[in-house]
C-alpha positions as CSV (number, residue, x, y, z in Angstrom):
1,M,90.6,97.6,120.5
2,R,89.7,94.3,121.7
3,Y,88.0,93.6,118.6
4,Y,91.5,93.4,116.5
5,L,93.1,91.5,119.6
6,I,90.8,88.7,118.8
7,L,91.6,88.8,115.3
8,I,95.2,88.6,115.1
9,N,96.6,87.4,118.5
10,D,97.7,84.0,117.3
11,N,100.9,82.8,118.1
12,N,101.4,80.0,115.9
13,E,104.2,80.6,113.3
14,N,103.1,82.3,109.9
15,S,99.5,82.1,111.1
16,V,98.4,85.4,109.9
17,Y,99.6,87.4,106.8
18,M,98.8,91.0,107.0
19,S,98.8,93.8,104.0
20,L,99.0,96.9,105.2
21,T,98.9,99.9,103.5
22,F,97.5,103.7,102.9
23,V,94.6,104.1,100.6
24,S,95.6,104.0,96.9
25,T,99.1,102.5,97.1
26,G,99.1,99.2,95.7
27,T,97.0,97.0,98.5
28,T,95.0,95.1,95.7
29,W,98.4,94.4,93.8
30,M,99.8,93.0,97.5
31,Q,96.7,91.2,98.2
32,E,97.2,89.4,95.0
33,I,100.8,88.8,95.5
34,V,100.7,87.0,99.0
35,T,97.5,84.8,97.4
36,L,99.8,83.7,94.5
37,I,102.8,83.3,96.8
38,S,100.4,81.4,99.0
39,S,99.3,79.0,96.4
40,R,102.8,78.9,94.8
41,G,102.0,80.1,91.4
42,D,98.3,78.5,91.0
43,P,95.9,81.2,89.9
44,H,92.8,79.2,90.6
45,L,91.9,80.7,93.6
46,S,92.8,84.3,92.7
47,Q,90.6,83.8,89.6
48,T,87.8,82.0,91.3
49,I,87.4,84.0,94.5
50,P,87.1,87.5,95.0
51,N,89.8,89.3,96.8
52,W,88.3,90.7,99.4
53,T,87.0,87.2,100.7
54,R,90.6,86.0,99.7
55,A,92.1,88.8,101.9
56,P,89.7,90.3,103.9
57,W,89.6,94.1,105.4
58,L,90.0,94.0,109.0
59,E,88.1,97.4,109.4
60,Q,84.7,95.4,107.8
61,Y,82.1,94.2,109.7
62,Y,82.2,91.0,108.1
63,C,85.6,90.1,108.4
64,A,85.5,88.4,112.3
65,D,82.6,86.2,110.5
66,L,84.3,85.5,107.7
67,L,87.8,84.4,109.4
68,K,85.6,82.3,111.8
69,T,84.4,79.7,108.9
70,S,87.5,80.0,107.0
71,T,89.6,77.2,107.1
72,S,92.7,78.6,105.1
73,T,96.3,78.8,106.7
74,P,97.6,81.1,106.7
75,R,94.9,83.7,107.2
76,V,95.6,86.6,105.1
77,L,94.3,90.0,106.3
78,T,94.0,93.2,104.6
79,T,93.6,96.4,106.3
80,H,94.5,100.8,106.1
81,L,94.4,100.7,109.7
82,P,96.9,103.6,111.5
83,H,99.9,102.5,113.7
84,H,98.2,103.9,116.5
85,L,94.6,101.7,116.2
86,L,96.4,98.2,115.1
87,G,100.0,98.6,116.3
88,P,99.9,98.0,120.2
89,A,97.5,94.8,118.9
90,L,100.2,93.2,116.8
91,Q,103.1,93.5,119.5
92,G,104.0,90.3,120.9
93,T,102.0,88.1,117.7
94,K,103.8,86.3,114.6
95,A,101.5,87.9,112.6
96,R,104.0,88.9,109.4
97,I,103.3,92.3,108.4
98,I,103.5,93.6,104.6
99,Y,103.6,97.6,104.5
100,V,103.1,98.8,101.0
101,S,104.1,102.7,100.6
102,R,104.4,105.0,97.2
103,N,104.7,108.3,96.6
104,P,102.1,110.4,97.6
105,K,101.9,112.2,94.7
106,D,100.7,109.3,92.7
107,V,98.9,108.1,96.0
108,L,96.8,111.8,95.8
109,V,96.1,111.1,92.2
110,S,94.8,107.6,92.5
111,F,93.0,108.7,95.6
112,Y,91.2,111.4,93.6
113,H,90.3,109.4,90.8
114,F,88.9,106.5,93.0
115,H,87.1,108.9,95.3
116,K,84.9,110.3,92.2
117,M,83.5,106.7,91.5
118,A,82.9,105.7,95.3
119,N,79.5,106.6,96.2
120,F,80.4,105.6,99.9
121,L,82.9,109.0,99.6
122,P,82.2,112.4,100.2
123,D,82.2,114.4,96.7
124,A,85.9,114.7,95.7
125,G,85.4,118.6,94.6
126,S,87.9,120.2,92.5
127,F,91.4,118.8,92.0
128,P,93.3,121.9,94.1
129,E,90.5,121.4,97.3
130,F,91.2,117.7,97.0
131,L,95.0,118.5,97.5
132,N,94.5,120.8,100.3
133,Q,92.5,118.2,102.1
134,F,95.4,115.3,101.3
135,L,97.9,117.7,102.6
136,Q,95.9,118.7,105.7
137,G,94.8,114.9,106.6
138,T,91.4,115.4,106.2
139,L,90.2,113.2,103.8
140,H,89.1,109.6,104.8
141,F,91.6,107.4,106.2
142,G,93.5,110.3,107.6
143,S,96.7,111.7,107.0
144,W,99.3,110.0,104.6
145,F,102.3,111.7,106.4
146,D,101.1,110.0,109.6
147,H,100.3,106.6,108.7
148,V,103.6,106.1,106.9
149,R,105.7,107.8,109.7
150,G,103.8,105.5,112.1
151,W,104.1,102.5,110.6
152,T,107.9,102.4,109.5
153,N,109.2,104.2,112.5
154,Q,107.7,101.0,114.5
155,A,108.9,98.4,112.1
156,A,111.8,97.2,114.2
157,A,109.3,96.3,116.8
158,L,107.0,94.1,114.7
159,S,107.8,91.7,112.0
160,L,107.1,94.2,109.2
161,L,108.6,94.3,105.5
162,H,108.7,97.7,103.9
163,V,107.9,96.9,100.1
164,S,107.0,100.4,98.0
165,Y,105.0,100.3,95.0
166,E,107.5,101.7,93.0
167,E,109.6,98.7,93.5
168,M,106.9,96.2,92.7
169,S,106.4,98.1,89.5
170,M,109.9,97.8,88.1
171,N,111.1,94.9,90.0
172,L,108.2,92.6,90.2
173,H,109.9,89.5,90.1
174,G,112.6,90.7,92.5
175,T,109.6,92.2,95.2
176,I,107.8,88.7,94.9
177,N,111.1,87.0,95.9
178,R,111.8,89.1,98.6
179,V,108.0,88.9,99.8
180,S,108.1,84.9,99.4
181,S,111.3,84.8,101.6
182,F,109.8,87.0,104.1
183,L,106.8,84.8,104.3
184,Q,109.2,81.9,104.4
185,R,107.4,80.3,101.6
186,P,110.4,80.4,99.1
187,L,109.3,79.5,95.4
188,L,111.0,77.4,92.5
189,E,111.7,79.5,89.6
190,H,108.9,78.2,87.7
191,E,106.7,79.0,90.6
192,L,108.1,82.6,90.6
193,N,108.0,83.3,87.3
194,D,103.7,82.2,87.3
195,C,103.1,84.5,90.2
196,V,104.8,87.2,87.7
197,K,102.4,86.1,85.1
198,H,99.3,86.4,87.0
199,C,99.8,89.5,89.5
200,S,100.9,91.7,86.2
201,F,99.3,94.9,85.9
202,S,97.2,93.9,82.7
203,C,96.6,90.7,84.2
204,M,94.7,92.3,87.2
205,K,93.0,94.6,85.3
206,D,91.0,91.9,83.3
207,N,90.6,89.7,86.2
208,K,86.9,90.2,87.6
209,M,88.0,88.8,91.2
210,I,90.5,91.5,91.3
211,N,89.1,94.4,89.5
212,Y,86.3,95.2,91.4
213,T,83.8,95.2,88.9
214,L,82.0,92.9,90.8
215,I,80.7,95.7,93.3
216,P,77.4,97.1,92.2
217,D,77.0,100.7,91.1
218,E,75.5,102.2,93.8
219,I,78.8,101.3,95.7
220,L,81.0,102.2,92.7
221,D,79.8,104.2,89.9
222,H,82.1,102.3,87.4
223,S,80.6,104.9,84.6
224,K,83.0,107.5,86.4
225,G,86.0,105.5,86.1
226,C,88.1,102.1,86.1
227,F,89.0,101.0,89.6
228,M,92.4,99.6,87.8
229,R,93.5,103.0,86.1
230,K,97.1,103.0,85.3
231,G,99.1,102.2,87.9
232,E,102.0,104.2,86.4
233,I,105.0,105.9,88.4
234,G,104.6,109.6,88.0
235,D,101.2,110.1,86.9
236,W,100.9,113.0,89.1
237,K,102.7,114.9,86.2
238,T,99.4,114.9,84.4
239,M,97.5,116.6,87.2
240,F,99.9,118.6,89.1
241,T,100.3,122.5,88.0
242,E,104.0,123.7,88.8
243,E,102.5,125.9,91.8
244,Q,100.8,122.7,93.0
245,N,103.8,120.8,93.0
246,Q,106.0,123.5,94.9
247,Y,103.0,123.6,97.6
248,F,103.1,120.1,97.8
249,D,106.9,119.8,97.8
250,S,107.1,122.4,100.8
251,V,105.0,120.5,102.7
252,F,106.1,117.3,102.1
253,K,109.5,118.5,103.4
254,S,108.5,120.0,106.4
255,R,106.3,117.0,107.7
256,M,109.1,114.3,106.5
257,Q,112.6,116.2,107.1
258,D,113.4,114.2,109.8
259,C,112.1,110.8,107.9
260,T,114.6,108.4,106.1
261,L,112.5,106.8,103.5
262,K,113.7,107.7,100.1
263,F,110.4,107.9,97.1
264,V,110.6,107.9,93.2
265,W,108.6,110.2,92.2
266,E,108.8,109.1,88.1
267,K,110.4,106.5,86.6
268,T,113.4,107.5,84.6
269,E,115.7,105.7,82.2
270,K,118.4,105.3,84.9
271,E,116.4,103.6,86.9
272,E,115.0,101.0,84.5
273,L,118.5,100.4,83.6
274,K,119.4,99.8,87.2
275,V,116.6,97.2,87.7
276,S,117.2,95.4,84.5
277,K,120.7,94.4,85.6
278,E,119.5,93.4,89.3
């Protein structure tokens, strides 16, 4: 734990922004949003510097050295670490934490497709096998249930903003505005619009600094898929059988029965209309 304390224990106001997610939840998207907010909508950094350099992964070996040589302020960090490993190190700091959640059925499907192309992860096996491992919390990065509950239950003790993937998808303009306010970097309307433009899913998918096509094939087998695949709400419906859906719902209900978070499982016309009026 001492290692993480060295990296984040900086009490200068707004010195550290942290993008915190479970895997396949919108990590890259939030990295891009924070980069563009910090540059007031100017896409130069996001189009010339890989996102893992702009917002290094806290759990990667290169992070400490990268931060030592970086002169940028604020420092932006990214992590999938669960609360019990990182939360105590964040207590008492002024790090501004953005926690992104996503409905777990879409997380599961997205992670499954990523798993198949990631050569550094074990074989994904069949989708039913993968679903069971996800629900049991035995995949890499552990339990989705523990991760979400661990961080959101401690939000009051930290400077933490909770954002959902579905909110980002259905109301990107509003989400960026909310994040910029939280980071105390308010944007002018044209700057906000530039942020929206450059972190749309289609724009990010074509950006080599974001879409991971720069990663060599021995790490990510690009012949087996695309890192930025669909980004759609409700894509889980293309994979789940009715039986699998019922099984998932039963486990979800049991594990999240005292959780107050609400999840969007699919995009409906009613939800789209609500967003358009905001």
